[in-house]
Structure formats: structure tokens, C-alpha cells
C-alpha positions in Angstrom: 78.5 8.5 5.2 74.9 7.9 4.9 72.3 8.1 2.3 70.0 11.0 3.2 67.0 8.8 2.5 68.1 5.7 4.3 65.7 3.8 6.8 66.9 2.7 10.2 66.3 -0.7 11.6 63.8 0.7 14.1 62.0 2.5 11.2 61.8 -0.8 9.4 60.3 -2.5 12.3 57.7 0.2 12.7 56.9 0.0 9.0 56.3 -3.7 9.2 54.2 -3.3 12.3 52.0 -0.8 10.4 51.5 -3.1 7.4 50.4 -5.7 9.9 47.6 -3.4 11.0 45.9 -2.4 7.8 43.0 -0.6 9.5 45.4 1.8 11.0 47.3 2.3 7.8 44.2 3.1 5.8 42.9 5.4 8.6 46.2 7.3 8.7 46.2 7.6 5.0 42.7 9.0 5.1 43.9 11.5 7.8 47.0 12.7 5.7 44.8 13.0 2.6 42.3 15.2 4.6 44.9 17.4 6.2 46.7 17.9 2.8 43.5 19.0 1.3 42.8 21.4 4.1 46.3 22.9 3.8 45.9 23.2 0.0 42.6 24.8 0.4 44.0 27.4 3.0 47.0 28.1 0.9 44.9 28.8 -2.2 42.7 31.0 -0.2 45.9 33.0 0.6 46.8 33.3 -3.1 49.1 30.4 -3.4 49.3 28.1 -6.4 49.5 24.6 -5.2 50.0 21.7 -7.6 47.7 18.7 -7.2 49.3 16.1 -4.8 48.8 12.4 -4.2 51.7 12.5 -1.8 52.4 13.5 1.9 53.5 16.8 0.8 52.3 19.8 -1.3 54.4 21.9 -3.8 53.3 25.6 -3.3 54.1 29.0 -4.9 53.4 32.1 -2.7 51.5 35.0 -4.1 53.1 37.8 -6.0 53.9 39.8 -2.7 56.0 37.2 -1.4 59.0 35.0 -2.8 59.3 31.3 -2.0 62.8 32.1 -0.5 61.2 34.8 1.8 58.3 32.4 2.9 60.9 29.7 3.5 63.2 31.9 5.5 60.3 33.6 7.5 58.9 30.2 8.5 62.3 28.9 9.5 62.7 32.1 11.7 59.4 30.8 13.5 61.1 27.2 13.6 58.7 25.8 10.9 60.7 23.9 8.3 59.7 23.4 4.8 62.1 22.8 1.8 63.3 25.3 -0.8 65.8 24.9 -3.4 67.6 27.8 -5.3 67.1 25.9 -8.8 66.0 27.7 -11.6 63.0 25.6 -12.5 61.6 25.4 -8.8 63.0 28.3 -6.9 59.5 29.8 -6.9 58.1 27.0 -5.0 58.4 25.3 -1.6 57.9 21.8 -0.6 55.5 21.4 2.5 55.4 18.0 4.2 52.1 17.1 5.8 52.3 16.9 9.5 50.0 16.5 12.4 46.9 18.9 12.5 48.5 20.8 15.2 51.7 21.2 13.4 49.8 22.3 10.1 47.6 24.8 12.1 50.9 26.4 13.3 52.2 26.4 9.8 49.0 27.9 8.3 48.7 30.6 11.0 52.4 31.5 10.5 51.8 31.6 6.5 48.9 33.8 7.2 51.0 36.4 9.2 53.7 36.2 6.7 51.3 36.9 3.7 49.6 39.9 5.7 53.1 41.5 6.3 54.3 41.0 2.8 51.0 42.8 1.6 51.8 45.9 3.7 
């Protein structure tokens, strides 16, 4: 049995190495923040509501033409994974982790297509 949020020994060594290179750490934080803002702006442009975030993820509600579950399932069909929970208070939202620019470009393009199909 493993905790779902445990950290392996290799991950711990990597984290320690990152802390030893503070310039890299700060540059990576700036990159994640810039990508998060780009993703937020693109989602809002497509009619999503996105809560403000200071983390490496966004919590977004799709426009009225699409449920969060439909968005989640259609992304999963395209092998793009986001988190969705069927819990009353949050079922209208999905959690999107900020990845590389290439991953987020793929996510945004898929989201655009899904939204366009939902509007038809």
C-alpha cells in the first residue's frame, strides 16, 4: 500500500538538487507562472471560468455548452489527462496541471476543438 502523494527516493534527490541550483528553480517557477497565465487566458477566451491560481494547476469550469465531465472524457479520449471528480461542490470543474509548453499547446488545441464541437 502506497500513499498516492508519496515521494520516491529518486524524486527526493532531484528536489534537493533543484534547491542547490536556486537560479534554475526561480527560472522554472517563472516559466510555470507564464504558462499558467497563457492557459488561463486561452480558456477564458473560450468561455471558461478559471479561478485565480498561484499553483502549478488551474481549476476551470467549461462554458454552458459543455459539462466538465464531457470535457474530461473527450480530453481523455485524446490521451490528455486532467482531473475531474463527481462530487457535488466541484463536478462542474476540472483541475488542469500545468505541463510543458508543448503539452499545454496540445491541451489547448484539443480544448478548442471540443468547445467548437459542443457549440454545434
